[in-house]
C-alpha positions in Angstrom: 79.9 81.4 129.1 77.2 83.5 127.5 78.1 84.4 124.0 76.0 87.0 122.1 77.2 85.6 118.7 78.4 82.1 117.9 79.5 81.1 114.4 80.1 77.4 114.6 82.1 75.4 111.9 81.3 77.9 109.1 82.5 76.9 105.6 82.0 79.2 102.6 83.3 78.3 99.1 83.7 80.3 95.9 84.8 78.8 92.6 88.4 77.7 93.0 88.8 78.8 96.6 87.6 77.9 100.1 87.2 81.4 101.7 86.2 80.1 105.1 87.3 76.6 106.1 85.4 75.3 109.2 85.7 78.5 111.2 84.3 79.0 114.7 84.1 82.5 116.1 82.5 83.6 119.4 81.7 87.1 120.6 81.0 87.9 124.2 78.4 90.5 125.2 80.0 93.9 125.8 83.4 93.2 124.3 85.4 94.3 121.3 86.6 91.2 119.4 89.2 91.9 116.8 89.2 89.7 113.7 92.7 89.7 112.3 94.2 88.3 109.1 96.1 89.0 106.0 94.3 90.4 102.9 92.3 87.5 101.5 92.3 85.5 104.7 88.5 85.3 104.7 87.7 88.0 107.3 85.2 90.0 105.2 83.6 86.8 103.8 83.0 85.5 107.3 81.4 88.8 108.4 79.3 88.9 105.2 78.0 85.5 106.2 77.0 86.9 109.6 75.3 89.9 107.9 73.4 87.7 105.4 75.2 88.8 102.3 76.5 85.2 101.7 75.0 81.8 102.7 77.5 79.3 104.1 77.7 75.8 102.7 78.2 74.4 106.3 77.9 75.6 109.9 75.4 77.3 112.1 75.0 80.7 113.6 73.6 81.4 117.1 72.5 84.7 118.5 72.0 84.9 122.3 72.2 81.1 122.3 69.5 80.5 119.7 70.2 79.1 116.3 69.2 81.6 113.6 68.9 81.7 109.8 70.2 84.9 108.2 69.2 84.9 104.6 69.8 88.7 103.9 70.8 91.9 105.6 67.2 92.6 106.6 67.2 89.4 108.6 70.5 90.6 110.2 69.0 94.0 111.0 66.0 92.2 112.6 68.5 90.4 114.9 70.0 93.7 115.8 73.2 93.1 113.7 74.7 96.2 111.9 77.7 96.4 109.6 79.9 99.3 108.5 81.5 98.1 105.2 85.0 98.8 104.1 83.6 100.7 101.1 80.7 102.7 102.5 77.2 102.0 101.2 76.0 105.6 100.9 74.0 107.4 98.2 76.3 110.4 97.4 73.7 112.9 96.3 71.4 112.2 99.3 71.7 114.1 102.5 73.0 112.6 105.7 69.5 112.2 107.1 68.1 110.6 103.9 70.9 108.0 104.0 70.3 107.2 107.7 66.6 106.6 107.2 66.9 104.8 103.8 64.5 101.8 103.9 62.8 102.9 107.1 61.2 106.2 105.9 58.3 107.8 107.8 55.5 109.0 105.6 52.5 111.3 106.0 49.8 111.3 103.3 52.2 109.5 101.1 55.0 112.0 101.5 58.3 111.3 103.3 58.7 113.2 106.6 62.1 113.5 108.3 61.2 115.5 111.5 60.9 112.6 113.9 63.9 110.8 112.2 66.1 113.9 112.6 65.1 114.2 116.3 66.1 110.6 116.9 69.3 111.0 114.9 70.4 114.1 116.8 69.6 112.3 120.1 71.8 109.3 119.0 74.6 111.6 117.8 74.5 113.4 121.2 74.5 110.1 123.1 77.4 108.6 121.2 79.3 111.9 120.6 79.0 111.5 116.8 78.5 115.1 115.6 76.8 115.3 112.2 75.0 117.8 110.0 71.8 116.0 108.9 71.2 118.3 106.0 74.7 118.0 104.4 75.1 116.0 101.2 77.3 112.9 101.4 79.4 114.1 98.5 80.3 117.3 100.4 81.5 115.8 103.7 84.8 114.2 104.6 85.4 110.4 104.6 85.6 110.5 108.4 82.1 112.1 108.5 80.8 109.6 106.1 81.9 106.9 108.5 80.0 108.5 111.3 76.9 108.4 109.1 77.4 104.7 108.6 77.7 104.2 112.4 74.5 106.3 113.0 72.7 104.3 110.3 73.4 101.1 112.4 72.4 102.7 115.7 69.2 104.2 114.1 68.2 100.6 113.4 68.8 99.6 117.1 71.9 97.4 116.3 73.4 95.7 119.4 76.0 93.7 117.5 78.2 96.1 115.4 80.6 94.8 112.7 83.3 97.2 111.6 85.1 96.1 108.4 88.5 97.8 108.1 87.0 101.0 109.5 90.3 103.0 109.5 91.6 102.2 106.0 90.5 105.6 104.7 90.9 107.8 107.9 93.5 110.3 108.9 95.4 109.7 112.2 93.1 112.2 114.0 90.0 110.5 112.7 91.3 107.1 113.7 91.9 108.3 117.3 88.3 109.7 117.3 86.9 106.4 116.0 88.7 104.4 118.8 87.1 106.7 121.3 83.6 106.2 119.7 84.1 102.4 119.9 84.9 102.6 123.6 81.7 104.7 124.1 79.6 102.2 122.2 80.9 99.4 124.5 80.1 101.5 127.6 76.5 101.7 126.3 76.3 97.9 126.2 77.0 97.2 122.5 79.2 94.3 121.3 81.7 94.9 118.5 83.5 92.8 115.9 86.4 94.8 114.5 87.9 93.5 111.2 91.4 94.9 110.8 95.0 94.2 110.2 96.4 97.2 112.0 98.0 95.8 115.1 98.3 99.1 117.0 94.5 99.5 116.8 93.9 96.0 118.1 96.2 96.8 121.1 94.3 100.0 121.7 90.7 98.9 121.8 90.2 95.1 121.5 89.7 92.7 124.4 90.3 89.4 122.5 91.6 88.7 119.0 90.6 85.8 116.6 93.2 85.3 113.9 92.4 83.9 110.4 95.1 82.6 108.1 94.2 81.3 104.6 90.6 80.7 105.5 91.3 78.9 108.8 91.0 80.0 112.4 94.5 79.7 113.9 93.5 80.8 117.4 92.0 83.4 119.7 94.3 85.3 122.1 93.9 87.8 124.9 95.1 91.1 123.5 96.6 92.5 126.7 99.0 89.6 127.1 100.0 89.3 123.4 102.8 91.4 121.9 102.6 93.0 118.4 105.2 90.6 117.2 103.2 87.6 118.3 100.0 88.9 116.7 101.9 89.6 113.4 103.4 86.1 113.4 100.0 84.5 114.1 98.5 86.5 111.2 101.3 85.9 108.6 102.7 82.6 109.7 106.2 83.9 110.0 108.2 86.6 111.9 107.5 90.1 110.5 110.3 92.6 110.7 108.9 96.0 111.9 112.2 97.7 111.6 112.8 99.0 108.0 116.4 98.4 107.0 117.7 101.1 104.7 121.4 101.5 103.8 122.8 105.0 103.6 123.2 106.1 100.0 124.9 109.0 98.4 122.4 111.3 96.5 122.5 110.7 92.8 121.5 113.0 89.9 118.3 115.0 89.9 115.8 112.6 88.2 112.6 114.6 88.7 111.7 118.2 89.2 108.4 120.1 89.7 108.7 123.9 89.2 106.1 126.5 90.4 103.2 124.1 89.8 99.7 125.5 90.3 96.4 123.7 89.7 93.0 125.2 89.8 89.6 123.7 90.6 87.9 123.5 87.1 84.6 124.8 88.4 85.4 127.5 91.0 88.9 128.3 89.6 90.2 128.4 93.2 93.8 127.1 93.5 94.0 123.5 94.7 97.8 123.5 94.4 99.7 126.7 94.9 103.1 127.4 93.4 104.6 124.0 94.4 108.3 123.2 93.7 110.4 120.2 94.7 112.9 117.7 93.3 113.7 114.0 93.7 117.1 112.5 93.2 118.3 109.1 92.2 118.6 106.8 95.2 116.1 109.0 97.2 112.6 108.4 98.7 111.0 111.8 99.0 107.7 111.7 101.0 104.9 114.2 100.6 103.2 114.1 104.0 99.9 115.7 104.9 96.4 115.2 106.2 94.1 113.9 103.5 92.5 116.6 101.3 95.3 119.1 101.4 96.1 119.0 97.6 98.0 115.7 97.4 95.5 114.3 94.9 95.4 117.2 92.4 99.2 117.5 92.6 99.8 113.9 91.6 97.0 114.0 89.1 98.6 117.0 87.5 102.0 115.4 87.4 100.7 112.1 85.9 98.4 113.8 83.4 95.0 113.0 84.9 94.3 116.7 85.6 95.3 119.9 83.7 98.0 122.2 85.0 97.4 125.9 85.3 101.1 127.0 85.6 104.5 125.4 86.1 106.6 122.6 84.8 107.1 118.9 85.3 110.7 117.8 84.3 111.9 114.1 84.1 115.5 113.4 83.4 116.0 117.0 82.2 113.1 116.8 79.7 110.0 119.0 80.1 107.1 116.5 80.0 104.4 118.9 81.3 102.3 118.8 78.1 102.9 115.2 77.1 100.0 112.7 77.0 99.6 110.2 79.8 101.1 107.4 77.7 104.1 109.5 76.8 104.7 110.4 80.4 104.5 106.8 81.4 106.9 105.7 78.6 109.3 108.5 79.5 109.9 106.6 82.8 107.1 107.2 85.3 105.5 104.4 87.3 102.3 105.3 89.2 100.6 103.4 92.1 97.4 105.5 92.3 95.5 106.5 95.4 92.2 105.0 94.3 93.0 101.5 93.1 89.4 100.9 91.8 89.1 104.2 89.8 92.6 104.7 88.5 94.5 101.5 89.1 92.5 98.6 87.6 89.8 97.8 85.1 87.7 95.8 87.6 85.8 93.8 84.9 89.0 92.8 83.1 90.8 89.7 84.3 94.2 89.8 86.1 96.4 89.1 83.1 94.8 92.0 81.2 95.3 94.3 84.1 98.9 93.4 84.4 99.6 94.7 80.9 97.5 97.8 80.8 100.6 99.9 80.4 102.4 97.6 78.0 100.0 95.6 75.9 101.2 97.5 72.8 104.8 96.4 73.4 106.2 94.3 70.5 106.6 91.3 72.9 102.8 91.3 73.5 101.5 92.0 69.9 102.2 91.0 66.4 101.0 93.0 63.3 98.5 94.8 65.7 97.1 91.6 67.2 97.5 90.9 70.9 99.3 87.7 71.7 97.3 86.4 74.6 99.5 83.3 75.4 102.5 85.6 75.8 100.6 87.9 78.1 99.4 84.9 80.2 102.9 83.6 80.5 104.2 87.0 81.6 101.3 87.4 84.0 102.0 84.0 85.6 105.6 85.1 86.3 104.4 88.3 88.0 101.8 86.4 90.0 104.6 84.2 91.4 107.1 87.0 91.9 104.7 89.3 93.7 102.7 86.6 95.5 99.3 87.7 94.2 96.7 85.3 95.6 93.9 84.4 93.3 91.1 81.9 92.9 91.5 81.3 89.1 95.1 82.5 88.3 95.4 84.8 85.3 91.7 84.4 84.6 90.6 85.9 88.0 88.4 88.9 87.6 90.1 92.0 89.2 86.8 92.8 90.9 86.7 89.5 92.8 90.1 89.9 94.4 90.7 91.1 97.9 91.9 94.7 98.3 95.4 93.7 99.2 95.8 91.4 96.2 94.4 94.2 93.9 97.1 96.4 95.3 99.8 93.8 94.7 98.6 93.5 91.1 99.1 97.3 90.6 102.5 97.2 92.3 103.5 94.2 90.1 102.5 96.0 86.9 104.3 99.2 87.8 107.5 97.7 89.2 107.8 95.3 86.3 108.2 98.3 83.9 111.3 99.5 85.9 110.5 103.2 85.8 113.1 106.0 86.7 110.5 107.6 89.0 108.0 105.6 91.0 105.0 107.7 92.3 103.5 105.7 95.1 100.3 107.2 96.5 99.3 105.7 99.8 100.6 102.3 98.5 100.0 100.4 101.8 96.6 101.8 102.6 94.3 98.9 103.7 97.1 96.3 103.6 98.2 93.8 106.3 101.5 93.8 108.1 103.1 91.2 105.7 102.0 93.0 102.6 103.1 96.4 104.0 106.6 95.0 104.9 106.7 93.6 101.3 105.8 96.9 99.6 108.2 98.9 101.8 111.0 96.4 100.8 110.1 96.9 97.1 110.2 100.7 97.3 113.6 100.6 99.2 114.9 98.1 96.6 114.0 100.6 93.8 115.8 103.3 95.7 118.9 101.1 96.2 119.0 100.5 92.5 119.4 104.3 92.0 115.8 105.1 91.1 113.8 108.0 92.4 110.7 107.4 94.6 108.0 109.9 95.3 105.9 108.6 98.2 102.6 110.2 99.3 101.5 108.9 102.7 99.0 109.6 105.4 100.6 107.1 107.9 103.1 108.8 110.2 105.0 105.6 110.8 105.5 105.1 107.1 106.4 108.8 106.6 109.1 108.6 109.3 110.6 105.2 108.6 110.5 104.8 104.8 111.5 108.3 103.5 114.9 109.9 103.1 113.4 113.4 103.1 109.9 114.7 103.9 108.0 117.7 102.4 104.8 118.6 104.1 101.7 119.9 102.2 99.0 122.0 103.8 96.1 123.5 101.8 97.9 123.0 98.5 101.2 124.6 99.6 104.5 123.0 100.7 105.1 124.3 104.2 108.2 122.3 105.4 111.1 120.3 104.1 112.6 118.2 106.9 114.9 115.2 107.6 113.0 112.2 109.1 116.1 111.5 111.3 115.8 114.9 112.9 112.1 115.8 113.0 109.8 114.5 115.7 106.3 113.1 115.0 104.8 115.9 117.1 106.6 118.6 115.1 105.5 116.9 111.8 101.9 116.9 113.1 102.1 120.6 113.7 103.3 121.2 110.1 100.5 118.9 108.8 97.8 120.7 110.7 99.1 124.1 109.5 100.0 125.3 113.0 103.7 125.7 112.1 105.7 126.5 109.0 109.3 125.5 108.2 111.9 126.3 105.7 111.5 124.9 102.2 115.2 125.0 101.3 
């Protein structure tokens, strides 16, 4: 059998952890091989070894049957290997074209020229049906468009072996569908793809074979057509995963939270980002705000939590108007917040795990005495949370937040916010980028909060999550609420029409 890529007996260690433990992975020419595993299973590390970002302690890599040494990404590019990283590597104030040619610029009399490059880019974008505007700045285009730029950047460098690291973690359902289509086109053109993911539906849709990693070890490679979703999930997590969300019927409790006629303006253009939004959440209820990304969810939640100023309207918690209170006072009044951007608003990446777990409560009397922080007490408390929420780390409480996998960073935020037992939990895309086991776990935690009579405000882009977890759904489109529906009655298709602005429903 001719393999285009062979990674044989790869071992990669970091302090306190074996990220890849004697892993063998083989990619055939012209196939999509899915690399599946829980957060922290070693998938990104293994691909970073192939792309030259890390050097393995043991093992060899063969490309087209020849053993190669890949010391850095330039070596990888020379071997026609390209990689789209989970967090895109783009310069935000450069144009699309400038990002694509970065490092391979054409010059004339010492000045950069883009004419030939743009011609080649447009030919590639036509060939692979990746429409782009070469003159748009990265900061002005959608996340889905940024991903196209990353793909074109690989193709511009003549990559034959394409690595996609969690490519759909930040995309809307429509953009995911487009990306799957693009991948199939790339295979038709003779490329070979390794797709790192933990979304089982995507694997079923595009992959030929699937290699599963668990806790740094290869636990097997299966043919995707003959494997069921349940089998793939069990291989990944090491136990049966329940895809059906069990949620007892509860009578509605008192009104815990209310937003009245809330409007938020763009601070520069003064155009409305959120227009006259009103809704309430009751005890024992999960209310989901559904919508396509960029329709006002972010400014709405930032306004509620105090990260952005409110132009008009009120935010009421337990009957008290908290609109003008400081962020800390809002938090102490009983709001928990799992933010959309875990790096920007959820964690201090250069702090260790124990410090991150008390960001909202280090001033509590149990963690300080006479104004001095009691670190042993914080460490003890953090160890309990690490065990309770199964946060996987290399160095326990001393692990730097930056060095943790995305899923474990998310678990740390969930642990901190749930530990405070808030009356209202605001969960903004809490399962984005998580694996099946972690998603199941977070859904259980949210439902447990609801069952305890707390109010949950869930903001989600995943239709499955919207339909299965929520008790009631309001749909946001261009900063306005356009529908208020019951998930037991509404269809996914109807919800999609509300989300795209093609249809409006009653808000009562």
